[in-house]
Steps between C-alpha positions, in 0.01 A plus 500: 500500500191504722192661349227688686158356418187693591206283612162672468195332656166539323261567787194496274544187287765321705838382387820689440694688234880484502722744312851630472483878529749555215374253237150520350404137570244368747402168653167406653388214720276388782802494735815708523703200382278453192527869415880486530517187280280676240725808520802281432337381177407859409862611552618215276258619232621858540862391458410291191328801346729786596827330592699451817695824455174700496374326816830551682519867397160561664601368842588756760558495871181635654520788743263385771398738774248467777299816549295582805196633316145514628276418204196654670691826539607491136140445390383807691765727351491357146 
């Protein structure tokens, strides 16, 4: 089952954070690959602590939509 991993760049300090949206575990690294490898270890730790059934029960198929929003317009009408 493929998993969706979110990669978040840190524009201030550099590096990346990787996370699965459904499981409260994070990975960090100087590169995307390092962050993903760290996330893999974090997921292993989560499963050791809470169990595989808990981790699997949290996974959902994300509903991804692309919205044509103008952030400047939203800021003016906030």
